[in-house]
C-alpha positions as CSV (number, residue, x, y, z in Angstrom):
1,X,226.7,-77.7,22.0
2,X,229.8,-76.8,24.0
3,X,231.5,-75.9,20.7
4,X,228.7,-73.5,19.8
5,X,228.9,-71.9,23.2
6,X,232.7,-71.5,22.8
7,X,232.3,-70.0,19.4
8,X,229.7,-67.6,20.6
9,X,231.8,-66.6,23.5
10,X,234.9,-66.1,21.2
11,X,232.8,-64.0,18.8
12,X,231.5,-61.8,21.7
13,X,235.1,-61.2,22.9
14,X,236.3,-60.3,19.5
15,X,233.4,-57.8,19.0
16,X,234.1,-56.3,22.4
17,X,237.8,-55.8,21.5
18,X,236.9,-54.1,18.2
19,X,234.5,-51.8,19.9
20,X,237.2,-51.0,22.5
21,X,239.7,-50.2,19.7
22,X,237.1,-47.9,18.2
23,X,236.6,-46.0,21.4
24,X,240.3,-45.8,22.0
25,X,240.7,-44.2,18.5
26,X,238.1,-41.6,19.1
27,X,239.9,-40.4,22.2
28,X,242.7,-38.8,20.1
29,X,242.9,-35.0,20.5
30,X,241.8,-34.2,16.9
31,X,238.8,-36.5,17.0
32,X,237.8,-35.6,20.5
33,X,237.6,-31.9,19.5
34,X,235.4,-32.7,16.5
35,X,233.0,-35.0,18.5
36,X,232.7,-32.6,21.4
37,X,231.9,-29.6,19.4
38,X,228.3,-28.2,19.3
39,X,226.5,-28.5,16.1
40,X,227.2,-24.9,15.2
41,X,230.9,-25.3,16.1
42,X,231.0,-28.4,14.0
43,X,229.5,-26.5,11.1
44,X,232.1,-23.8,11.6
45,X,235.0,-26.3,11.6
46,X,233.6,-27.9,8.5
47,X,233.3,-24.6,6.7
48,X,236.9,-23.6,7.7
49,X,238.2,-26.9,6.6
50,X,236.3,-26.8,3.3
51,X,237.6,-23.2,2.6
52,X,241.1,-24.4,3.3
53,X,240.6,-27.3,1.0
54,X,239.2,-25.1,-1.7
55,X,242.0,-22.5,-1.5
56,X,243.8,-22.2,-4.9
57,X,247.4,-21.5,-5.5
58,X,248.5,-18.7,-7.8
59,X,252.2,-18.9,-8.4
60,X,252.6,-15.4,-9.9
61,X,250.2,-12.5,-10.5
62,X,251.4,-9.7,-12.9
63,X,249.9,-6.2,-12.8
64,X,250.6,-3.4,-15.3
65,X,249.9,0.3,-15.1
66,X,249.7,2.8,-17.9
67,X,252.3,5.7,-17.8
68,X,249.9,8.5,-17.0
69,X,252.4,9.7,-14.4
70,X,256.1,9.3,-14.0
71,X,256.8,5.5,-14.0
72,X,259.0,5.6,-10.9
73,X,256.3,7.5,-8.9
74,X,253.8,4.8,-9.9
75,X,256.1,1.9,-9.0
76,X,256.9,3.5,-5.6
77,X,253.3,4.4,-4.8
78,X,251.8,1.0,-5.7
79,X,254.4,-1.2,-4.1
80,X,252.3,-1.7,-0.9
81,X,249.6,-3.1,-3.2
82,X,251.4,-6.4,-3.4
83,X,250.9,-7.3,0.3
84,X,247.5,-5.7,0.5
85,X,246.3,-7.8,-2.5
86,X,247.9,-11.0,-1.2
87,X,246.0,-10.6,2.1
88,X,242.6,-9.8,0.5
89,X,242.9,-12.6,-2.1
90,X,243.8,-15.1,0.7
91,X,240.5,-14.2,2.3
92,X,238.8,-14.9,-1.0
93,X,240.4,-18.4,-1.1
94,X,243.4,-17.6,-3.4
95,X,247.0,-17.9,-2.1
96,X,249.3,-15.8,-4.3
97,X,253.0,-16.5,-4.2
98,X,254.4,-13.5,-6.0
99,X,253.0,-10.2,-7.4
100,X,254.9,-8.2,-9.9
101,X,254.1,-4.6,-10.8
102,X,255.3,-2.7,-13.9
103,X,254.5,0.4,-15.9
104,X,254.0,0.0,-19.6
105,X,256.1,2.2,-22.0
106,X,252.8,3.3,-23.6
107,X,249.1,2.8,-23.0
108,X,249.1,0.6,-26.0
109,X,251.9,-1.6,-24.6
110,X,249.6,-2.4,-21.6
111,X,246.7,-3.2,-23.9
112,X,248.9,-5.4,-26.0
113,X,250.2,-7.2,-22.9
114,X,246.7,-8.0,-21.7
115,X,245.8,-9.3,-25.2
116,X,248.9,-11.4,-25.3
117,X,248.4,-12.7,-21.8
118,X,251.8,-11.5,-20.7
119,X,250.2,-9.5,-18.0
120,X,247.2,-10.5,-15.9
121,X,245.7,-7.2,-14.7
122,X,245.9,-3.8,-16.3
123,X,245.0,-0.4,-14.8
124,X,243.9,1.2,-18.0
125,X,241.7,4.1,-19.1
126,X,238.3,3.3,-20.7
127,X,239.7,4.2,-24.2
128,X,242.5,1.7,-23.9
129,X,240.1,-1.0,-22.7
130,X,237.7,-0.4,-25.5
131,X,240.6,-0.6,-28.0
132,X,241.8,-3.9,-26.7
133,X,238.5,-5.5,-25.5
134,X,239.1,-8.5,-27.8
135,X,241.8,-9.5,-25.3
136,X,240.7,-7.8,-22.1
137,X,237.7,-8.0,-19.7
138,X,236.8,-5.0,-17.6
139,X,236.0,-6.0,-14.0
140,X,236.0,-2.7,-12.1
141,X,235.4,1.0,-12.8
142,X,237.2,3.6,-10.6
143,X,235.3,6.2,-8.7
144,X,237.0,9.5,-7.9
145,X,236.3,12.7,-6.0
146,X,234.0,15.0,-7.9
147,X,235.4,18.5,-8.7
148,X,234.2,21.9,-7.7
149,X,233.8,22.6,-11.4
150,X,232.1,20.5,-14.0
151,X,231.1,23.2,-16.5
152,X,231.3,22.7,-20.3
153,X,232.4,26.3,-20.5
154,X,236.2,26.9,-20.3
155,X,235.7,30.4,-19.0
156,X,233.9,29.0,-15.9
157,X,237.0,26.9,-15.1
158,X,239.2,30.1,-15.3
159,X,236.8,32.3,-13.3
160,X,236.6,29.7,-10.5
161,X,240.3,28.7,-10.0
162,X,241.7,26.7,-8.3
163,X,239.8,23.5,-9.0
164,X,239.1,21.7,-5.7
165,X,237.9,18.2,-4.9
166,X,234.4,17.6,-3.4
167,X,233.0,14.9,-1.1
168,X,230.9,13.6,-4.0
169,X,232.0,10.5,-5.9
170,X,232.0,10.7,-9.7
171,X,232.1,7.9,-12.3
172,X,233.2,10.2,-15.1
173,X,235.7,13.1,-15.7
174,X,236.5,15.6,-18.4
175,X,239.5,16.4,-20.5
176,X,240.7,20.0,-20.6
177,X,242.7,21.9,-23.2
178,X,245.1,23.8,-21.0
179,X,247.0,26.8,-22.4
180,X,250.3,27.7,-20.8
181,X,252.4,30.8,-20.1
182,X,253.8,31.1,-23.6
183,X,252.8,34.2,-25.6
184,X,250.5,32.1,-27.8
185,X,249.0,30.3,-24.8
186,X,248.2,33.5,-23.1
187,X,246.7,34.9,-26.3
188,X,244.4,31.9,-26.6
189,X,243.4,32.2,-23.0
190,X,242.7,35.9,-23.3
191,X,240.3,35.3,-26.2
192,X,238.4,32.6,-24.4
193,X,238.1,34.7,-21.2
194,X,236.7,37.5,-23.2
195,X,233.9,35.2,-24.3
196,X,235.1,34.8,-27.9
197,X,235.2,31.6,-29.8
198,X,238.4,30.1,-31.0
199,X,238.9,29.5,-34.7
200,X,240.7,26.7,-36.4
201,X,243.5,29.1,-37.2
202,X,243.9,29.9,-33.5
203,X,244.1,26.2,-32.7
204,X,246.3,25.2,-35.6
205,X,248.9,27.9,-35.0
206,X,249.6,26.7,-31.5
207,X,252.2,24.1,-30.5
208,X,250.5,21.1,-28.9
209,X,251.5,18.1,-26.6
210,X,249.1,15.2,-26.5
211,X,249.2,11.6,-25.2
212,X,249.1,8.3,-27.1
213,X,246.2,7.5,-29.3
214,X,244.4,5.2,-26.8
215,X,244.4,7.8,-24.0
216,X,240.9,9.0,-23.4
217,X,241.7,12.4,-21.9
218,X,245.0,12.8,-23.7
219,X,243.9,12.0,-27.3
220,X,240.5,10.4,-27.9
221,X,238.1,13.0,-26.4
222,X,240.2,16.0,-27.5
223,X,240.0,14.5,-31.1
224,X,236.2,14.3,-30.7
225,X,236.0,17.9,-29.6
226,X,238.1,19.0,-32.6
227,X,235.9,16.9,-34.9
228,X,232.7,18.4,-33.5
229,X,233.9,22.0,-33.6
230,X,236.1,22.1,-36.7
231,X,235.6,18.7,-38.4
232,X,239.4,18.2,-37.8
233,X,241.5,15.8,-35.8
234,X,244.7,15.9,-33.8
235,X,246.4,14.5,-36.8
236,X,245.4,17.6,-38.7
237,X,247.3,19.9,-36.3
238,X,250.4,21.4,-37.8
239,X,252.5,21.4,-34.6
240,X,252.0,18.4,-32.3
241,X,254.2,16.2,-30.2
242,X,253.3,13.0,-28.2
243,X,254.3,12.9,-24.6
244,X,255.1,9.7,-22.7
245,X,253.3,11.0,-19.6
246,X,251.3,13.9,-18.4
247,X,254.3,15.0,-16.4
248,X,256.2,15.4,-19.6
249,X,253.4,17.4,-21.1
250,X,253.4,19.8,-18.1
251,X,257.2,20.1,-18.2
252,X,256.9,21.1,-21.9
253,X,254.1,23.6,-21.1
254,X,256.2,25.1,-18.3
255,X,259.3,25.4,-20.5
256,X,257.1,27.1,-23.1
257,X,258.1,24.4,-25.6
258,X,254.3,24.0,-26.3
259,X,251.4,26.3,-26.0
260,X,248.6,23.9,-25.2
261,X,248.4,20.4,-23.6
262,X,245.4,18.1,-23.1
263,X,244.9,16.4,-19.8
264,X,242.3,15.1,-17.3
265,X,240.4,17.7,-15.4
266,X,242.3,17.5,-12.1
267,X,245.7,17.2,-13.6
268,X,246.8,20.6,-12.5
269,X,246.2,19.7,-8.9
270,X,248.6,16.8,-9.3
271,X,251.3,18.9,-10.8
272,X,250.9,22.1,-8.8
273,X,254.0,21.6,-6.7
274,X,256.2,20.4,-9.6
275,X,255.2,23.5,-11.6
276,X,257.0,25.8,-9.2
277,X,259.6,23.4,-7.8
278,X,260.8,21.0,-10.5
279,X,259.7,23.1,-13.5
280,X,260.9,26.4,-11.9
281,X,258.0,28.5,-12.9
282,X,257.7,31.9,-11.1
283,X,253.9,31.8,-10.6
284,X,251.5,29.1,-9.5
285,X,250.1,26.6,-12.0
286,X,246.7,28.2,-11.5
287,X,247.9,31.7,-12.3
288,X,250.0,30.7,-15.3
289,X,247.6,28.3,-17.1
290,X,244.0,28.6,-18.4
291,X,241.4,26.3,-19.8
292,X,240.5,27.0,-23.5
293,X,238.2,24.0,-24.2
294,X,236.4,21.3,-22.3
295,X,235.3,17.8,-23.6
296,X,232.3,15.7,-22.9
297,X,232.4,13.4,-19.8
298,X,234.7,10.4,-20.0
299,X,233.8,7.2,-18.1
300,X,236.4,6.5,-15.4
301,X,239.5,4.3,-15.6
302,X,239.2,0.5,-15.4
303,X,240.8,-2.4,-13.8
304,X,240.8,-4.9,-16.6
305,X,242.0,-8.5,-16.8
306,X,243.5,-10.6,-19.6
307,X,241.2,-13.0,-21.5
308,X,244.3,-15.0,-22.5
309,X,245.9,-15.4,-19.1
310,X,245.5,-19.0,-17.8
311,X,245.0,-17.9,-14.2
312,X,242.1,-15.5,-14.9
313,X,239.1,-17.7,-14.3
314,X,235.5,-16.5,-13.4
315,X,236.1,-17.3,-9.8
316,X,239.4,-15.4,-9.7
317,X,237.8,-12.4,-11.4
318,X,235.2,-12.3,-8.7
319,X,237.9,-12.6,-6.0
320,X,239.8,-9.7,-7.6
321,X,236.7,-7.5,-7.7
322,X,236.1,-8.1,-4.0
323,X,239.7,-7.7,-3.1
324,X,240.2,-4.3,-4.9
325,X,236.9,-3.0,-3.5
326,X,238.0,-3.9,0.0
327,X,241.5,-2.5,-0.4
328,X,240.1,0.8,-1.6
329,X,238.2,1.1,1.7
330,X,241.4,0.9,3.9
331,X,243.6,3.8,4.7
332,X,246.7,2.2,3.2
333,X,244.8,1.1,0.1
334,X,243.5,4.7,-0.4
335,X,247.1,5.9,-0.5
336,X,248.0,3.4,-3.1
337,X,245.2,4.1,-5.6
338,X,245.5,7.9,-5.1
339,X,248.4,7.8,-7.6
340,X,245.7,7.6,-10.3
341,X,243.2,9.9,-8.4
342,X,241.1,6.8,-7.7
343,X,239.0,6.8,-4.5
344,X,237.2,3.5,-4.8
345,X,235.9,0.9,-7.3
346,X,232.6,-0.5,-8.3
347,X,231.8,-3.6,-10.4
348,X,231.8,-2.8,-14.1
349,X,230.4,-4.4,-17.3
350,X,231.5,-4.2,-20.9
351,X,228.5,-2.1,-21.9
352,X,229.6,0.7,-19.6
353,X,232.2,1.5,-22.2
354,X,230.0,1.5,-25.3
355,X,230.6,5.3,-25.6
356,X,234.3,4.7,-25.7
357,X,233.9,2.2,-28.5
358,X,231.9,4.7,-30.5
359,X,234.7,7.2,-29.9
360,X,237.3,4.7,-31.1
361,X,235.2,4.1,-34.2
362,X,235.1,7.8,-35.0
363,X,238.8,8.0,-34.7
364,X,239.4,4.9,-36.9
365,X,237.1,6.5,-39.6
366,X,239.0,9.7,-39.4
367,X,242.3,7.9,-40.0
368,X,241.2,6.3,-43.2
């Protein structure tokens, strides 16, 4: 009996010690905080902890831009994007170590890099995306300021110069055939401004500067216009050169090396200062150039991602969408994306660019 009492007493003492140790452990600062939190605080702590645990590490993120402007200008303007994107992606649960930015030598070079997985994100026109959609996914469409002119008549653009931005946001833009100050350029503009129609001979006698074959405004839609009006293509023009950027095209136009260039509708606004300063023209770009043709609407530029990059997952695509939309709503972010005349972004889907695919198909058929 005494042995039983002693064993019972010993057992009771051991249990008390164990309980005491447990209470002592719970008095550590970390555990005290958790236990003393209200239920809502506890939920918040748990959410924060879970988010931290779910954060994913991206060692390097590569971004490529098409050379629609001077590459150095693009690199300089977009450099702040690195820190802005790191901050926004961290808020989305992705910690990015390094972000690199480059400008492709051509539009096709960026499309090929997306397809090969040697770049992760590409800022590319709809035409470039449509051409390389086997290796690229579109995630965002750019929005831009609407313009004071959206007429399909070139004379309207000339009668209502200069073209100014509006407060409306637009999801499409047009390509313009812009005649310069050369004798031939002025003759073409005079004919259009008198309400007369251009002939194929008028068009074919001129010297042209165009962009690469995947450029929507600089090649694809101008080709469609030529096809519709003359059953011809840019490849049928007798005198045509390919520019590496719109800046190069405007420089050629100003030097009267070419008579006509093709460019996005607000391009003259972007190069108005260079026209008189860098290109040394005596008059303003609005006085010395005229529109001689206007294409159909072109769906806006894209932010596309590589289908073959190992870091581009569905979760990361969603994070990138949210991050770029948020960046475009900040003052610093607006300055960055203004290099491409972008003002914001909205979620995009592949079917948005079906018209671009049709355009590409037309061009492929014309090349056969």
